[in-house]
N, C-alpha and C positions, 0 to 999 in steps of 0.2 A: 266358360273359359275366357281367360283374358290374354292380352298381348304382353309379351315380355321382350324388352330390348336389352341385349347384352352389349355393353359399351365399356370404355375405359376412361378413367379420369387422368391417367398418367400415360402420356405418349409424346414422343418427339416428332411424330409424323403429322405434318400439316394436313395431308390428305385424310388421315383418319379423323382428325379434329373437325375438318370441314364436313366430311360425310356424316359424322355423328350429329353435328349441328343442323345439317339439312334434314336428316331423318327426324330429329325431335321437332324441328319447325313444322314439317309436314304433318306429323302425328298431332301436334298441338293445334295447328290451324284446322285440322279435320275434326277435332274434338274427340279423337281416339283416346281411350283410357288405357294406360300401359304402366307396367312396373319396369324398373331398371335393375340390372345386375351389373355391378362394376367389377370387371374381371381383375382389376388391379388391386382389389381389396384382399383377395385370397387366390392363390395359385389354382386351387381346385375348381374355381369358376371357369377358368380358361378351358380346362379339360372337359368340364361339364358341357360348355357351349359347343366345343368341337365334337364331342360324342353325340349330342343331340342333333347337331347339324349334319352328322355323317361325313365330316370332312376334317381330317387331322391337321389341316393347315388353315382352317377358317380363322379370319380376323374380324374384329368388331368394326362396324356395328352389324349385329345379326338379330333378326326378328323371329319370334316364335308365337304361335297361337296355341296356348297350352304347352304340350310337349312337341307339337308339330312345327318343324322348321319351315318358315314360309319364305325366307330369303334374307339377303343382305341389301346393301345400298343400291346395287345395280338393279336388282329385281324390284325394289320399291320404286325407283325412278322410272322403270319401264311401265309399271302399273299406273303411275301418275300420268305419264305421257299418253298411254292408251286409254285413259279415262276409266280404268278398272280398279281404282284404289279400294273401294268398298269390298269388292270381291277378293282382292288380294289380302286385305286385312280380315276378311270374313266377318265384316260388321253387319249386324242386323239392325236396320233402322225402322 
């Protein structure tokens, strides 16, 4: 299974842009392989992300391992701060 990052390329929110940049920076610097789904490309992607996350108001960025929702920006940052990034991402090294 691989990681999937739901994000958006169209937003007026500086917070969302900043969070997405930080998430991709962390994933890239950690060498994590992931696919992205841009919810701004098709309305159905937003519904799909929210359904998979089990939260009808979830906003990007959201991370999934396969179909399992592992969290958003806050959860990723907690994992980084706690030194549990591999476990959070379920990375096998």
